N, C-alpha and C positions, 0 to 999 in steps of 0.2 A: 610480453608486455605491449609491444607495438600492435600485435594482432587484436588484443583486447581493447586497446584504445581506439583502433580503427572501427571495431564493431560498435563501440559506444558513441562515436562521433555523430552518426546520423540521428540518433535519439536526442542528443543534446542540441543538435542544430535545429530540430523541430521546436524544441522548447525555446531556443533563442529567437526563432521566427515568431513565436507567440509574443515574446517581449517586444519585438519590433512592431508587430501588427498593433499591439495595444497602444503604442505611442505614435504610429504613423497613419494607419488605415482605419482600424476599429477603435476609435477613441471613446465612444460612448459606453458607459458601464452596462447599459441595457443589451448591447451586442453580446457581451461576454456572459451575462446572465442567461441569455437565450441559448448560447452554445453549451453552457454548463448544464442547463436543464435538459437539452436534447441528448447530451452524452450520458448524463446521470440516469435519466428515466427511460431512454429508448436504446441508444446505440450500445452502451456497455453491457446492460442486461442481455442484449442479443448475443454479444460476444461470449458472455459467461455460459449462456444456455447452449450455444452451438459448440463451444469448446468442450463442455461436459458431454454432450451427445456424441461428438466425434472421437472423444478420448478413448484410446485403446489401453485399457488398464492391465492387460495381460503382461506387458513388459515393464510395468512400473511397480516399484516397491511401495505401494500405497500407504500401508500402515507405518512403515519406517519414515517415509517423507513427511506424512502428516504428523506423526508422533514427535519427530525432531522439531518441526516448526512450532507445533503447539507447546512443546516443552520450552522452547526459547521464549515464546510469548509469555508463558506462565512465570518463568524465572524473572524476566524483566519486569513484569507486572508486580511480582512479589517484592522485588528489590525496591521499586518505587513506593509501594504502599508501606513497607516496613520502615523505609528511610524517609517517609513523607515529612515528619516533624523536623528532622535535621535539615532536610532540603529546604523546607519553608523558612526555617530560621536563618539559614546561610544565604539564601537568595532574596528573602523579603517578599515572596509571592503570597497570594491569597488562594482561597479554594478554587475559584474559576481558573486562575493561572496554573495551578497544579494539574487540573484536568487537561489543560493544553499540553503540558509537559508529558502527561501520561499518554495522550493520543499521539503526540509527536514521536514517542519512543515505540509504542506498541503497534501502530499501524504501518502500512507500507503502500507505496504508490503503485497500484496494479498496472497502470498504463506504462510506466517506466519499466517495471519488472518484466512484463510480457514482451515489450519491445526489445529489451536487452537479451532476454532468454532466446527470443526468436532470431535476433541478429547473430548471436554467438553459437547457438546449438540447433537452429532450424526448427522443424516440426516437432522433433523429439523434445527439445527444450520447452516449447510452448505446451506440449502435452503434460509434462511433469509439473510445470508451473500451474497449469489449469487445475490439475488434480489437487495440488496444495491449496490453491486459492479458493476453489469451490468448497473445500472442506473447512477452511479457516475463516472465511469472510463472515459467516453467521456467528461463529464463536467470538471473534474479536469485537464484533459489533455489540454482542450481548455484554461483554466485559466493559467496553467503553461507555455504553449507556448506563450501566450500573454505577460506574465510577463518577460519571457526570452527575447523575441524579443524587449521589451521596454527598459529593463535595461542592456542588453548586447550590443545592437547595438546603433549606433548614431542617428538612425531615428526610428520613430514610425513604428510598423509592419503593413504591408498592408494585406488586406483580402486574397489576393492570396497567400501570403507567409504563413499565418496562416493555410489556407486550405491545402496547400501542406504538411506542417508538420503533420497535423492531418490525412491526407489520408495515410501517410506512417506508421502510428501507428497501428500495428495489433490488439492491445487490443480494439481499438475503433470499427473497422469493425466487429470483432468477437462478441462484445457486441451487436451491432446493429443487426447482423445476428441472434443471439440467441433470442433477444427480438422480432424480427419480426416473427420468426418461432413460438414462444410461443403465441404471441399476436393474430396471425391469425390462430392459431391451425393447422398449416401445418403438415400433417402426415409425419413423418420421419421414414424410415424403421428401424426395430429393430437392424438389423446387423450394420447399420450406427451408431446408438446410442451407441451400445456396442463397436464399433471400437473407437469412440470418447471418450468413458468412459475410455478405457484402456490408451489412450494417456493422458487423463486428470489426471488419478491417477499417471502416471509417472511424470507429470509436477510438482506435489507437492514435491516429493522426490528430483528430479533434481533441482528444483527451490531453495529448502532449502540448498542443497549442494553448488549451485552457490553462494548463499548468504554467506555461510561460507567461500568459496574459495575466495570471493572478499573482505573480511574484511581487512582493512588496519591497522593491529595491530601495525605495526612499526611506525605509524604516531601518536600514542597516548601517546608518552613519554612526551609531553608537550601540554596539551589541550588548545585550543584557547577559549576565552570568547564566541565567536559566536557559537562554537560547544556545549558548555554547555547550552547556550540560546536555541538552537534548541532542545536539550533533554528536557528541562523544558517545553517548549511550546508544543512539540509533545507528550510526554509521560504522562504529567500531566494536563496541561491546556486544551488541545484539548479534551481528554475524559471527563473531568469535564464539559466542555461546552456541549458536546454531551449528556451526561446523563441528565443534566438540561433540555435541549431541548426535549429529549425523554420523560421525566416525564411530561413536559408541554403539549405534544401532546397525552398523555395517554398510552405510551408504558410501558410494564412490562414483567417480566419473561424472556424467551429466547430472545425475540426481543430486549429488552432493553440491555441485556447482550451482545448480538452479536454487537449491535451498539457501546457499550463501547469497545469491543475487537477490532473492525475494526479501531476505532479512537485511540486506545491505543497501537497498534503495531508499530514497527519502520517504517520508511519511505521506499520508494520503490527503488530497484536497477535500475529499468528502468529510474528513474530520472537521474541517472548517465549517462546512454546512451544518454538521451536527452540533458544533459548538454554538453557532448562532441560534439554532433552534432551541437548545437546552440551557442557554445562559452561561456558557463557558467564555473564556477569554479568546475570542476569535482573532482579534488583531495580533495578539501574542503568538498564536498558532501560525498565523500568516508569516510572521517573522521567522519562526522556526522552519517552516516549509521552504521559504526563500533561501535561507542560509544553508539548509541541508542540500538543496538542489545544486548550489554553487560548490559546496565542498565535495558532493558526491561525484562531480566530474573528475576529481583526483582520487577520492577514496575508493570508488568502485574498482578501478584498475589495480589499486594496491591490494585490496582484499582478494581479488581473483588471482593476482600474481602470487600472493602469499599462499593461497590455497594450492596452486600448482607446485609450489616449492615443497609444501608439506605432503601433498598427495600427487605425485607426478602422474 
């Protein structure tokens, strides 16, 4: 337990630094918009491409890892969609707010996931996480865009609209580019890989700072029931489902732990960007992300400790 907490502390300290910088040094919103844009469109896509290019898939159970993660996302998505009406009635939320709940449960914070996997399991952990993320980022974005278009707008989303939203997402094309380069063994010059590697390393630090700078701490004085529901489903139910699926397909060791981490980290800040673009309830999603980050400081060690007890 102590070793897990020690490995997580640096990640959360960078997030806390982002909170402090937002209130002390970088007070103007424009500063954080610029950092977010730089990370979103340049640095993090570079990390995804380089991680995919460098990934040695020979030692990774690709189908099992991706299948378990995809299964967990599909199960949580199905639960939310099937129970949408009871959830809406119980919490009093509208369509845009439901899409924020959906994103708050199905997405994951890649910055936190990679930082934690690297801190706990080194290069092997980052490789397994990169495989899962490169495969799943396009899929989860497709699902979220469809749900947003369905429950925010008055009309069902058209294929052209969905395609347009997906083509504007840099995470998708960077994942596809990295996967193609790796899959077809395209030789990439060493200097290009090192250049992308430098950008990728910068993306984790800046990404975590942006997460901290974007926390809506002032909105947590009175938590809404839907925010609490998002935390329970995202930080506890989703990793439990993922672990069960992982065990069912034969995962163990680092692969199973990385699967649990990716599903147990808070939701993604880029969901907030998509909510703003498509008319979702972005402020509500910001509350969910903030509360999830706070709770995850305690829930992540608990999930990983429980995993070690179940699978020594």
